[in-house]
C-alpha positions as CSV (number, residue, x, y, z in Angstrom):
1,M,40.5,70.8,14.2
2,K,37.9,68.1,14.7
3,N,39.4,66.0,11.9
4,D,42.8,66.1,13.5
5,T,41.4,64.8,16.8
6,T,39.7,62.0,15.0
7,H,42.9,61.0,13.3
8,R,44.7,61.0,16.6
9,Q,42.0,58.8,18.1
10,V,42.2,56.3,15.2
11,A,46.0,56.3,15.4
12,S,45.9,55.7,19.2
13,A,43.4,52.8,18.7
14,L,45.6,51.2,16.0
15,N,48.7,51.5,18.2
16,E,46.9,49.8,21.1
17,G,45.7,47.1,18.8
18,W,49.2,46.4,17.5
19,M,50.6,46.4,21.0
20,E,48.1,43.8,22.3
21,G,48.4,41.7,19.1
22,G,52.1,41.7,19.5
23,S,51.8,40.7,23.1
24,F,49.5,37.8,22.2
25,L,51.9,36.6,19.5
26,G,54.9,37.0,21.8
27,S,53.2,34.8,24.4
28,I,52.8,32.0,21.9
29,L,56.4,32.4,20.6
30,A,57.8,32.4,24.1
31,G,56.0,29.2,25.0
32,A,57.1,27.6,21.8
33,L,60.8,28.6,22.3
34,L,60.8,27.5,25.9
35,G,59.2,24.2,24.9
36,Y,61.8,23.7,22.1
37,L,64.7,24.4,24.5
38,A,63.2,22.0,27.1
39,D,62.7,19.4,24.5
40,W,66.3,19.8,23.3
41,W,67.6,19.6,26.9
42,L,65.4,16.6,27.9
43,S,65.2,14.8,24.5
44,T,61.4,14.6,24.6
45,D,60.6,15.8,21.1
46,P,57.9,17.3,20.3
47,W,55.8,17.1,23.5
48,L,57.2,20.1,25.3
49,V,57.0,22.3,22.2
50,V,53.3,21.4,21.9
51,T,52.8,22.1,25.6
52,G,54.6,25.4,25.4
53,I,52.4,26.5,22.5
54,V,49.2,25.6,24.3
55,V,50.4,27.3,27.5
56,G,51.6,30.3,25.6
57,S,48.3,30.6,23.8
58,Y,46.4,30.3,27.0
59,A,48.5,33.1,28.6
60,G,48.0,35.2,25.5
61,F,44.2,34.7,25.6
62,L,44.1,35.6,29.3
63,K,46.1,38.8,28.7
64,M,43.8,39.7,25.8
65,W,40.7,39.0,27.9
66,Q,41.9,41.2,30.7
67,Y,42.7,44.0,28.2
68,L,39.2,43.7,26.6
69,K,37.5,43.8,30.0
70,K,39.5,46.9,30.9
71,M,38.5,48.6,27.6
72,D,34.9,47.7,28.2
73,G,35.1,49.3,31.6
74,R,34.0,46.3,33.7
75,S,37.2,45.8,35.6
């Protein structure tokens, strides 16, 4: 029975890790896509794509930081 509980805890931790990693990657991809569309609309290649990637990365890091603080129990 103890082994089954351990497997469930590991599976839960892996699931949370994949969810947070996907959220981080999604933030970067969303920033890149919005930057690409804005570049296409405004003809400013490649500046808004680069800006979108930077802003998306920053947003992903902030979300990851908040998640890690929550998991650490400090927030």
